[in-house]
Each structure stands twice: as structure tokens, then as C-alpha cells.
N, CA and C atoms as an extended XYZ file, in Angstrom:
183
Properties=species:S:1:pos:R:3:atomname:S:1:resname:S:1:resid:I:1 pbc="F F F"
N        -5.889       21.064      -50.824 N   MET     1
C        -5.828       20.134      -50.600 CA  MET     1
C        -7.329       19.309      -49.600 C   MET     1
N        -7.771       18.638      -49.896 N   GLU     2
C        -8.976       18.336      -49.165 CA  GLU     2
C        -9.200       17.457      -47.980 C   GLU     2
N        -9.585       17.861      -46.999 N   LYS     3
C        -9.384       17.237      -45.518 CA  LYS     3
C       -10.230       15.730      -45.749 C   LYS     3
N        -9.601       14.958      -45.278 N   ARG     4
C       -10.195       13.585      -45.313 CA  ARG     4
C       -10.731       13.212      -43.918 C   ARG     4
N       -11.778       12.631      -43.770 N   ASN     5
C       -12.530       12.100      -42.699 CA  ASN     5
C       -11.682       10.579      -42.383 C   ASN     5
N       -10.750       10.607      -41.133 N   LEU     6
C       -10.092        9.220      -40.919 CA  LEU     6
C       -10.827        9.021      -39.725 C   LEU     6
N       -12.025        8.897      -39.117 N   TRP     7
C       -12.417        7.967      -38.361 CA  TRP     7
C       -13.394        7.142      -38.825 C   TRP     7
N       -13.129        6.024      -38.075 N   LYS     8
C       -13.509        4.507      -38.504 CA  LYS     8
C       -14.879        4.163      -37.294 C   LYS     8
N       -15.822        4.155      -38.138 N   SER     9
C       -17.093        3.703      -37.200 CA  SER     9
C       -17.245        4.365      -35.886 C   SER     9
N       -17.579        5.840      -35.699 N   PRO    10
C       -17.782        6.290      -34.351 CA  PRO    10
C       -19.424        5.663      -34.276 C   PRO    10
N       -19.761        5.313      -32.819 N   ASN    11
C       -21.320        5.144      -32.673 CA  ASN    11
C       -22.139        6.528      -32.442 C   ASN    11
N       -22.805        6.739      -33.336 N   ILE    12
C       -23.552        7.702      -33.341 CA  ILE    12
C       -24.790        8.088      -32.259 C   ILE    12
N       -25.098        6.783      -31.366 N   ASN    13
C       -25.798        6.905      -30.788 CA  ASN    13
C       -25.659        7.182      -29.193 C   ASN    13
N       -24.356        7.876      -29.027 N   TYR    14
C       -23.669        8.867      -28.101 CA  TYR    14
C       -23.191       10.042      -28.120 C   TYR    14
N       -23.096       10.868      -27.263 N   GLN    15
C       -22.716       11.985      -27.375 CA  GLN    15
C       -21.398       11.993      -27.824 C   GLN    15
N       -21.139       13.233      -28.529 N   TYR    16
C       -19.414       13.327      -29.379 CA  TYR    16
C       -18.646       14.420      -28.196 C   TYR    16
N       -19.497       15.026      -26.827 N   HIS    17
C       -18.935       15.667      -26.100 CA  HIS    17
C       -18.136       15.011      -24.981 C   HIS    17
N       -17.034       14.899      -24.883 N   VAL    18
C       -16.540       14.514      -23.626 CA  VAL    18
C       -15.653       15.586      -22.619 C   VAL    18
N       -16.048       15.631      -21.390 N   SER    19
C       -15.200       16.560      -20.645 CA  SER    19
C       -14.586       15.726      -19.478 C   SER    19
N       -13.674       16.617      -18.664 N   SER    20
C       -12.831       15.756      -17.425 CA  SER    20
C       -12.557       17.496      -16.694 C   SER    20
N       -12.765       17.112      -15.558 N   LYS    21
C       -11.916       18.098      -14.533 CA  LYS    21
C       -10.527       18.188      -14.748 C   LYS    21
N       -10.101       19.112      -14.778 N   SER    22
C        -8.683       19.101      -15.241 CA  SER    22
C        -7.901       20.869      -14.302 C   SER    22
N        -8.715       20.701      -13.405 N   ASP    23
C        -8.035       22.124      -12.785 CA  ASP    23
C        -6.930       22.160      -12.023 C   ASP    23
N        -6.878       20.697      -11.318 N   ASN    24
C        -5.807       19.814      -10.748 CA  ASN    24
C        -5.316       19.033      -10.950 C   ASN    24
N        -5.105       18.318      -12.199 N   ILE    25
C        -4.504       17.577      -12.665 CA  ILE    25
C        -2.911       17.923      -13.238 C   ILE    25
N        -1.853       17.329      -12.658 N   SER    26
C        -0.490       17.868      -13.287 CA  SER    26
C         0.341       16.317      -13.612 C   SER    26
N         1.145       16.647      -13.810 N   GLU    27
C         2.152       15.371      -14.672 CA  GLU    27
C         2.240       14.486      -13.418 C   GLU    27
N         2.666       14.796      -12.269 N   SER    28
C         2.676       13.828      -10.955 CA  SER    28
C         1.603       13.406      -10.398 C   SER    28
N         0.340       13.613      -11.007 N   HIS    29
C        -0.641       13.166      -10.336 CA  HIS    29
C        -1.721       12.562      -11.477 C   HIS    29
N        -1.384       11.327      -12.074 N   ARG    30
C        -1.910       10.844      -12.809 CA  ARG    30
C        -2.821        9.517      -12.375 C   ARG    30
N        -4.221        9.196      -13.022 N   GLU    31
C        -4.502        8.124      -12.537 CA  GLU    31
C        -4.530        6.825      -13.467 C   GLU    31
N        -4.360        5.881      -13.350 N   PRO    32
C        -4.168        4.579      -14.346 CA  PRO    32
C        -5.553        4.517      -15.284 C   PRO    32
N        -5.614        4.202      -16.521 N   VAL    33
C        -6.470        4.234      -17.452 CA  VAL    33
C        -6.696        2.506      -17.600 C   VAL    33
N        -7.888        2.336      -17.062 N   PHE    34
C        -8.083        0.923      -17.119 CA  PHE    34
C        -8.398        0.492      -18.240 C   PHE    34
N        -8.433       -1.098      -18.935 N   ILE    35
C        -8.325       -1.427      -20.127 CA  ILE    35
C        -9.715       -1.779      -20.352 C   ILE    35
N       -10.813       -1.681      -19.593 N   ASN    36
C       -12.451       -1.521      -20.071 CA  ASN    36
C       -12.798       -0.017      -20.068 C   ASN    36
N       -12.358        0.791      -19.874 N   ASP    37
C       -12.160        2.055      -20.321 CA  ASP    37
C       -12.061        2.362      -21.588 C   ASP    37
N       -11.082        1.901      -21.870 N   LEU    38
C       -10.488        2.062      -23.377 CA  LEU    38
C       -11.179        1.241      -24.403 C   LEU    38
N       -11.809        0.188      -23.912 N   LYS    39
C       -12.664       -0.543      -24.578 CA  LYS    39
C       -14.167        0.047      -24.770 C   LYS    39
N       -14.201        0.655      -23.806 N   LYS    40
C       -15.744        1.018      -23.934 CA  LYS    40
C       -15.751        2.552      -24.840 C   LYS    40
N       -14.308        3.557      -24.597 N   ARG    41
C       -14.394        4.848      -25.178 CA  ARG    41
C       -14.310        4.159      -27.078 C   ARG    41
N       -13.161        3.163      -27.300 N   LYS    42
C       -13.497        2.614      -28.634 CA  LYS    42
C       -14.646        2.217      -29.328 C   LYS    42
N       -15.818        1.706      -28.414 N   GLU    43
C       -16.763        1.282      -28.864 CA  GLU    43
C       -17.740        2.513      -29.261 C   GLU    43
N       -17.517        3.703      -28.517 N   VAL    44
C       -18.144        4.791      -28.296 CA  VAL    44
C       -18.051        5.437      -29.571 C   VAL    44
N       -16.688        5.996      -29.624 N   TYR    45
C       -16.115        6.926      -30.495 CA  TYR    45
C       -15.384        6.460      -31.480 C   TYR    45
N       -15.323        5.294      -31.588 N   GLY    46
C       -14.267        4.485      -32.573 CA  GLY    46
C       -12.777        4.817      -32.831 C   GLY    46
N       -11.978        4.340      -33.843 N   ILE    47
C       -10.805        4.230      -33.701 CA  ILE    47
C       -10.184        5.347      -34.950 C   ILE    47
N        -9.347        6.420      -34.383 N   CYS    48
C        -9.009        7.533      -35.077 CA  CYS    48
C        -7.892        6.567      -36.408 C   CYS    48
N        -8.234        6.964      -37.510 N   GLY    49
C        -7.532        6.150      -38.526 CA  GLY    49
C        -6.043        6.884      -38.697 C   GLY    49
N        -5.618        7.968      -38.311 N   GLU    50
C        -4.624        8.518      -38.166 CA  GLU    50
C        -3.569        8.198      -37.334 C   GLU    50
N        -4.254        7.628      -36.090 N   CYS    51
C        -3.033        7.054      -34.883 CA  CYS    51
C        -3.201        5.934      -34.496 C   CYS    51
N        -4.850        5.673      -34.841 N   ASN    52
C        -4.884        3.978      -34.736 CA  ASN    52
C        -5.279        3.858      -33.182 C   ASN    52
N        -5.541        4.748      -32.273 N   LYS    53
C        -5.709        4.745      -30.968 CA  LYS    53
C        -7.609        5.145      -30.838 C   LYS    53
N        -8.204        4.965      -29.753 N   PRO    54
C        -9.506        5.244      -29.659 CA  PRO    54
C        -9.744        6.815      -29.500 C   PRO    54
N       -10.663        6.976      -30.189 N   GLY    55
C       -10.877        8.591      -30.113 CA  GLY    55
C       -11.584        9.298      -28.988 C   GLY    55
N       -11.584       10.306      -29.455 N   THR    56
C       -11.383       11.580      -28.292 CA  THR    56
C       -12.788       12.041      -28.495 C   THR    56
N       -13.753       12.017      -29.053 N   GLY    57
C       -14.983       12.289      -29.528 CA  GLY    57
C       -14.979       13.795      -30.410 C   GLY    57
N       -13.850       14.143      -30.789 N   ARG    58
C       -13.767       15.219      -31.850 CA  ARG    58
C       -12.916       14.633      -33.186 C   ARG    58
N       -13.142       15.121      -33.974 N   ASN    59
C       -12.165       15.052      -35.595 CA  ASN    59
C       -10.662       15.096      -35.785 C   ASN    59
N       -10.238       15.269      -34.444 N   TRP    60
C        -8.811       15.027      -34.380 CA  TRP    60
C        -8.519       14.548      -33.383 C   TRP    60
N        -6.795       13.763      -33.569 N   CYS    61
C        -6.160       13.332      -31.944 CA  CYS    61
C        -5.772       14.226      -31.085 C   CYS    61
């Protein structure tokens, strides 16, 4: 079975690499995600065709 590309319109003018410091993040220590950040991520990485959420910069959710 051939793997389909489910990503919708990623912006190729941006890098595909995303990193975050996760050495001291736990379930009890979460910061809010602001709607403007989600809109920017949607603009940069596109929408996943499988889960319909803003992309992560990789070809999977």
C-alpha cells in the first residue's frame, strides 16, 4: 500500500524544523497555547489531512 501525502498547503518559505526545550516540562507544568500562535503555525506548516489540526513541521501528527 502506497503512503499518501496528507499535508495541505505547507508554506515552503519557512523551515520544516521545530524544536522546543522539553527537559523540565511535565503534565503539571503546561503553558497556554494562544490562538495567534496556532494561526501562525497553521500558516507556516499547513493543515494535516488526517487529523485536520495545524501541522508540526513533520509528515505525521
